[in-house]
N, CA, C and O of each residue as an XYZ file, in Angstrom:
504
protein
N     236.606    171.541    -39.412
C     236.072    172.182    -38.217
C     234.787    171.502    -37.753
O     234.581    171.275    -36.561
N     233.928    171.181    -38.724
C     232.664    170.544    -38.390
C     232.898    169.143    -37.828
O     232.166    168.705    -36.940
N     233.904    168.438    -38.333
C     234.228    167.097    -37.834
C     234.705    167.165    -36.388
O     234.341    166.324    -35.566
N     235.520    168.170    -36.083
C     235.997    168.330    -34.698
C     234.838    168.621    -33.752
O     234.780    168.090    -32.643
N     233.929    169.459    -34.198
C     232.759    169.784    -33.373
C     231.921    168.534    -33.104
O     231.497    168.298    -31.973
N     231.685    167.737    -34.146
C     230.905    166.510    -33.973
C     231.626    165.517    -33.074
O     230.983    164.848    -32.265
N     232.934    165.404    -33.194
C     233.724    164.518    -32.347
C     233.661    164.986    -30.897
O     233.491    164.173    -29.988
N     233.795    166.274    -30.682
C     233.709    166.835    -29.337
C     232.320    166.608    -28.741
O     232.192    166.265    -27.565
N     231.299    166.798    -29.543
C     229.932    166.574    -29.090
C     229.707    165.108    -28.729
O     229.055    164.817    -27.727
N     230.231    164.191    -29.520
C     230.104    162.761    -29.244
C     230.829    162.391    -27.955
O     230.306    161.608    -27.162
N     232.006    162.931    -27.732
C     232.750    162.660    -26.493
C     232.010    163.182    -25.275
O     231.908    162.495    -24.259
N     231.496    164.391    -25.380
C     230.749    164.985    -24.270
C     229.504    164.156    -23.954
O     229.196    163.925    -22.785
N     228.795    163.713    -24.973
C     227.607    162.893    -24.782
C     227.956    161.574    -24.114
O     227.211    161.101    -23.256
N     229.080    160.973    -24.494
C     229.524    159.722    -23.889
C     229.842    159.906    -22.409
O     229.499    159.055    -21.589
N     230.492    161.006    -22.070
C     230.805    161.277    -20.670
C     229.540    161.486    -19.848
O     229.457    161.001    -18.720
N     228.575    162.183    -20.379
C     227.306    162.388    -19.690
C     226.601    161.061    -19.455
O     226.048    160.835    -18.378
N     226.615    160.187    -20.446
C     225.972    158.880    -20.336
C     226.656    158.033    -19.270
O     225.981    157.388    -18.467
N     227.988    158.028    -19.253
C     228.723    157.231    -18.271
C     228.528    157.753    -16.858
O     228.396    156.963    -15.923
N     228.507    159.061    -16.687
C     228.312    159.609    -15.344
C     226.895    159.350    -14.850
O     226.691    159.181    -13.648
N     225.926    159.316    -15.730
C     224.542    159.039    -15.319
C     224.376    157.598    -14.882
O     223.508    157.309    -14.059
N     225.172    156.694    -15.399
C     225.057    155.295    -15.017
C     225.595    155.027    -13.623
O     225.242    154.007    -13.031
N     226.424    155.885    -13.079
C     227.024    155.675    -11.770
C     226.175    156.217    -10.624
O     226.593    156.140     -9.469
N     225.014    156.752    -10.907
C     224.151    157.306     -9.871
C     223.528    156.169     -9.074
O     223.009    155.212     -9.647
N     223.583    156.277     -7.755
C     222.953    155.297     -6.879
C     221.752    155.969     -6.215
O     221.705    157.193     -6.093
N     220.789    155.161     -5.789
C     219.538    155.696     -5.268
C     219.134    155.027     -3.961
O     219.480    153.875     -3.700
N     218.397    155.773     -3.147
C     217.614    155.218     -2.056
C     216.239    154.936     -2.646
O     215.697    155.780     -3.359
N     215.668    153.782     -2.369
C     214.336    153.444     -2.863
C     213.377    153.342     -1.693
O     213.765    152.980     -0.582
N     212.123    153.664     -1.956
C     211.077    153.560     -0.943
C     209.752    153.289     -1.649
O     209.626    153.447     -2.863
N     208.785    152.883     -0.863
C     207.437    152.629     -1.375
C     206.465    153.370     -0.477
O     206.562    153.297      0.748
N     205.522    154.087     -1.088
C     204.457    154.707     -0.301
C     203.136    154.063     -0.694
O     202.924    153.689     -1.847
N     202.254    153.943      0.291
C     200.950    153.339      0.065
C     199.965    153.904      1.070
O     200.345    154.385      2.137
N     198.713    153.839      0.716
C     197.656    154.404      1.557
C     197.148    153.364      2.534
O     196.940    152.204      2.178
N     196.951    153.795      3.775
C     196.365    152.941      4.792
C     194.950    153.444      5.049
O     194.733    154.638      5.254
N     194.009    152.540      5.035
C     192.605    152.937      5.204
C     192.367    153.515      6.595
O     192.804    152.946      7.596
N     191.678    154.638      6.648
C     191.239    155.249      7.898
C     189.850    155.822      7.636
O     189.713    156.915      7.088
N     188.843    155.087      8.026
C     187.469    155.466      7.728
C     186.948    156.568      8.635
O     185.846    157.074      8.420
N     187.729    156.954      9.657
C     187.259    157.980     10.591
C     187.466    159.395     10.066
O     186.867    160.342     10.577
N     188.308    159.544      9.054
C     188.567    160.867      8.478
C     188.410    160.787      6.971
O     188.431    159.702      6.389
N     188.257    161.927      6.354
C     188.096    161.977      4.901
C     189.409    162.405      4.236
O     189.398    163.175      3.276
N     190.522    161.912      4.741
C     191.845    162.228      4.228
C     192.623    160.926      4.046
O     192.241    159.885      4.580
N     193.696    160.996      3.302
C     194.555    159.829      3.089
C     195.633    159.779      4.169
O     196.292    160.780      4.449
N     195.801    158.612      4.765
C     196.898    158.355      5.690
C     197.882    157.481      4.924
O     197.527    156.396      4.462
N     199.120    157.952      4.789
C     200.085    157.294      3.911
C     201.226    156.699      4.734
O     201.738    157.326      5.662
N     201.606    155.488      4.376
C     202.721    154.801      5.017
C     203.901    154.777      4.061
O     203.736    154.870      2.845
N     205.089    154.651      4.628
C     206.308    154.556      3.823
C     207.109    153.338      4.257
O     207.229    153.044      5.446
N     207.648    152.646      3.283
C     208.534    151.506      3.528
C     209.830    151.792      2.789
O     209.868    151.797      1.558
N     210.900    152.033      3.556
C     212.203    152.280      2.944
C     213.232    151.259      3.408
O     214.436    151.513      3.380
N     212.736    150.091      3.839
C     213.618    149.012      4.249
C     213.859    148.945      5.739
O     214.732    148.206      6.196
N     213.098    149.706      6.501
C     213.251    149.677      7.945
C     212.817    148.307      8.480
O     212.092    147.575      7.806
N     213.260    147.967      9.688
C     212.925    146.661     10.261
C     211.416    146.534     10.432
O     210.720    147.506     10.729
N     210.935    145.325     10.239
C     209.497    145.078     10.333
C     209.182    144.377     11.635
O     209.808    143.377     11.986
N     208.218    144.904     12.339
C     207.705    144.280     13.545
C     206.194    144.302     13.455
O     205.610    145.166     12.801
N     205.576    143.357     14.107
C     204.125    143.317     14.129
C     203.609    144.609     14.762
O     204.096    145.037     15.809
N     202.652    145.202     14.137
C     202.022    146.438     14.613
C     202.973    147.636     14.569
O     202.777    148.595     15.316
N     203.986    147.603     13.722
C     204.879    148.759     13.555
C     204.128    149.834     12.792
O     203.514    149.560     11.761
N     204.176    151.028     13.288
C     203.453    152.145     12.688
C     204.372    152.876     11.718
O     205.285    153.582     12.145
N     204.139    152.715     10.418
C     204.963    153.347      9.392
C     204.257    154.515      8.718
O     204.624    154.906      7.610
N     203.245    155.076      9.378
C     202.550    156.220      8.800
C     203.449    157.449      8.841
O     204.165    157.673      9.817
N     203.407    158.242      7.775
C     204.209    159.461      7.706
C     203.684    160.453      8.737
O     202.476    160.640      8.878
N     204.602    161.081      9.447
C     204.248    162.031     10.509
C     204.884    163.388     10.243
O     205.890    163.498      9.542
N     204.275    164.412     10.816
C     204.832    165.759     10.687
C     205.901    165.981     11.757
O     206.216    165.061     12.511
N     206.453    167.169     11.829
C     207.539    167.456     12.770
C     207.109    167.387     14.225
O     207.958    167.244     15.105
N     205.809    167.484     14.506
C     205.298    167.400     15.878
C     205.025    165.968     16.302
O     204.702    165.720     17.464
N     205.151    165.004     15.365
C     204.871    163.608     15.676
C     203.437    163.207     15.390
O     203.059    162.057     15.612
N     202.631    164.143     14.898
C     201.246    163.835     14.552
C     201.199    163.195     13.167
O     202.043    163.477     12.317
N     200.216    162.341     12.950
C     200.062    161.693     11.659
C     199.806    162.753     10.598
O     198.939    163.612     10.755
N     200.575    162.680      9.517
C     200.418    163.620      8.403
C     199.257    163.152      7.527
O     199.252    162.013      7.058
N     198.292    164.009      7.310
C     197.155    163.675      6.453
C     197.343    164.337      5.091
O     197.808    165.472      4.991
N     196.973    163.603      4.052
C     197.058    164.101      2.690
C     195.672    164.060      2.066
O     194.805    163.316      2.524
N     195.460    164.850      1.029
C     194.174    164.829      0.335
C     193.972    163.522     -0.418
O     192.842    163.056     -0.568
N     195.061    162.930     -0.888
C     195.001    161.671     -1.621
C     196.410    161.092     -1.673
O     197.364    161.718     -1.211
N     196.533    159.913     -2.228
C     197.854    159.316     -2.393
C     198.693    160.128     -3.380
O     199.912    160.217     -3.236
N     198.049    160.709     -4.367
C     198.760    161.585     -5.311
C     199.302    162.820     -4.592
O     200.399    163.281     -4.908
N     198.563    163.355     -3.642
C     199.037    164.479     -2.842
C     200.299    164.073     -2.080
O     201.241    164.858     -1.982
N     200.323    162.861     -1.545
C     201.511    162.364     -0.847
C     202.677    162.192     -1.818
O     203.818    162.500     -1.475
N     202.402    161.708     -3.016
C     203.453    161.567     -4.031
C     204.029    162.936     -4.381
O     205.246    163.079     -4.506
N     203.175    163.938     -4.540
C     203.653    165.297     -4.816
C     204.497    165.827     -3.656
O     205.490    166.519     -3.882
N     204.115    165.513     -2.425
C     204.898    165.883     -1.238
C     206.301    165.274     -1.315
O     207.293    165.941     -1.021
N     206.371    164.012     -1.710
C     207.668    163.340     -1.820
C     208.500    163.936     -2.963
O     209.708    164.121     -2.813
N     207.869    164.234     -4.093
C     208.577    164.846     -5.224
C     209.108    166.223     -4.830
O     210.209    166.601     -5.229
N     208.332    166.973     -4.050
C     208.795    168.278     -3.561
C     210.025    168.133     -2.663
O     210.792    169.082     -2.504
N     210.214    166.948     -2.078
C     211.363    166.681     -1.223
C     212.425    165.848     -1.939
O     213.140    165.060     -1.320
N     212.513    166.040     -3.263
C     213.567    165.513     -4.127
C     213.495    164.012     -4.385
O     214.495    163.421     -4.792
N     212.352    163.381     -4.162
C     212.166    161.984     -4.531
C     211.639    161.945     -5.961
O     210.987    162.888     -6.410
N     211.918    160.860     -6.676
C     211.469    160.677     -8.053
C     210.487    159.514     -8.112
O     210.691    158.487     -7.465
N     209.425    159.680     -8.887
C     208.487    158.593     -9.123
C     209.143    157.567    -10.042
O     209.776    157.935    -11.032
N     208.994    156.261     -9.717
C     209.562    155.201    -10.541
C     208.460    154.358    -11.172
O     208.437    154.163    -12.387
N     207.544    153.858    -10.338
C     206.534    152.930    -10.850
C     205.351    152.878     -9.897
O     205.493    153.106     -8.695
N     204.189    152.576    -10.446
C     202.985    152.359     -9.643
C     202.477    150.944     -9.903
O     202.570    150.434    -11.019
N     201.943    150.323     -8.862
C     201.334    149.011     -9.017
C     200.235    148.860     -7.985
O     200.154    149.648     -7.042
N     199.390    147.858     -8.153
C     198.250    147.669     -7.256
C     198.262    146.267     -6.668
O     198.801    145.325     -7.249
N     197.647    146.163     -5.492
C     197.327    144.881     -4.877
C     195.813    144.821     -4.779
O     195.179    145.777     -4.332
N     195.238    143.718     -5.188
C     193.792    143.553     -5.066
C     193.471    143.145     -3.635
O     193.948    142.119     -3.150
N     192.659    143.956     -2.961
C     192.238    143.642     -1.595
C     190.972    142.799     -1.642
O     190.876    141.753     -1.001
N     190.017    143.273     -2.406
C     188.796    142.520     -2.672
C     188.529    142.603     -4.167
O     189.316    143.189     -4.911
N     187.436    142.027     -4.602
C     187.109    142.067     -6.025
C     186.942    143.501     -6.512
O     187.313    143.821     -7.642
N     186.385    144.366     -5.665
C     186.097    145.746     -6.079
C     187.046    146.783     -5.492
O     186.829    147.981     -5.676
N     188.100    146.352     -4.786
C     188.962    147.326     -4.120
C     190.431    146.985     -4.343
O     190.848    145.842     -4.156
N     191.209    147.989     -4.744
C     192.643    147.835     -4.952
C     193.408    148.748     -4.005
O     192.918    149.806     -3.612
N     194.600    148.330     -3.650
C     195.488    149.142     -2.845
C     196.640    149.570     -3.754
O     197.343    148.718     -4.298
N     196.839    150.870     -3.923
C     197.847    151.403     -4.827
C     199.157    151.638     -4.087
O     199.163    152.135     -2.961
N     200.258    151.281     -4.721
C     201.597    151.467     -4.177
C     202.419    152.232     -5.200
O     202.333    151.972     -6.401
N     203.218    153.181     -4.715
C     204.102    153.946     -5.584
C     205.542    153.698     -5.156
O     205.900    153.901     -3.996
N     206.358    153.260     -6.100
C     207.782    153.092     -5.872
C     208.457    154.410     -6.222
O     208.240    154.960     -7.302
N     209.272    154.912     -5.306
C     209.952    156.195     -5.489
C     211.444    156.000     -5.189
O     211.838    155.020     -4.557
N     212.253    156.937     -5.648
C     213.677    156.863     -5.369
C     214.239    158.269     -5.220
O     213.669    159.251     -5.695
N     215.387    158.325     -4.538
C     216.080    159.596     -4.343
C     217.558    159.377     -4.606
O     218.154    158.476     -4.016
N     218.169    160.176     -5.478
C     219.597    159.997     -5.758
C     220.442    160.219     -4.506
O     220.174    161.117     -3.707
N     221.461    159.386     -4.353
C     222.417    159.558     -3.261
C     223.504    160.482     -3.795
O     224.304    160.092     -4.645
N     223.523    161.702     -3.291
C     224.480    162.695     -3.766
C     225.805    162.543     -3.022
O     226.876    162.571     -3.629
N     225.721    162.386     -1.735
C     226.901    162.269     -0.890
C     226.592    161.228      0.173
O     225.579    161.346      0.863
N     227.429    160.216      0.325
C     227.147    159.133      1.274
C     227.080    159.628      2.710
O     226.461    158.976      3.551
N     227.699    160.761      3.011
C     227.654    161.297      4.366
C     226.490    162.259      4.559
O     226.248    162.741      5.666
N     225.780    162.532      3.484
C     224.657    163.463      3.543
C     223.480    162.820      4.279
O     223.198    161.638      4.084
N     222.808    163.578      5.105
C     221.608    163.088      5.769
C     220.451    163.282      4.816
O     220.035    164.410      4.553
N     219.937    162.191      4.302
C     218.854    162.254      3.322
C     217.516    162.416      4.009
O     217.342    162.054      5.173
N     216.586    162.961      3.270
C     215.233    163.149      3.780
C     214.465    161.842      3.699
O     214.170    161.348      2.610
N     214.147    161.292      4.850
C     213.179    160.206      4.948
C     212.054    160.742      5.802
O     212.311    161.274      6.882
N     210.809    160.620      5.355
C     209.706    161.103      6.193
C     209.738    160.439      7.561
O     210.134    159.280      7.686
N     209.333    161.153      8.553
C     209.314    160.628      9.916
C     208.172    159.626     10.081
O     207.100    159.775      9.495
N     208.431    158.605     10.894
C     207.402    157.643     11.294
C     207.407    157.588     12.820
O     208.155    158.327     13.460
N     206.596    156.739     13.399
C     206.474    156.669     14.854
C     207.807    156.371     15.522
O     208.072    156.877     16.613
N     208.650    155.563     14.893
C     209.931    155.198     15.490
C     210.810    156.420     15.769
O     211.658    156.374     16.661
N     210.619    157.517     15.017
C     211.408    158.723     15.235
C     210.992    159.473     16.495
O     211.705    160.368     16.948
N     209.862    159.120     17.054
C     209.346    159.830     18.234
C     209.289    158.933     19.473
O     208.837    159.376     20.528
N     209.737    157.692     19.363
C     209.750    156.768     20.529
C     210.934    157.020     21.418
O     211.099    156.342     22.432
């Protein structure tokens, strides 16, 4: 009886492992854009959208206004609340004393026909 239970448990674990490997993700990167006029973080998102000079990728609210966050971590928590997962953080050195932090995030693709949550940017209001 104990052998059957262990065999069943091993099979179930194998199926869970195989199904987890088939998960596909949308990936994005969030980073802070300096805005010295306010004491809040303005966060941009890059999810593979086309790049043009002076393209505004700042996250916006439903009214089209720039979404302000208390910090980049606040923006990361906002993304996690909207079913995104943190993957990795890295920095770019801007000057000797200043770094720009970037967070790589991902969201599982549950259904290919599902409309996934991507934060709005200026292009959504043009």
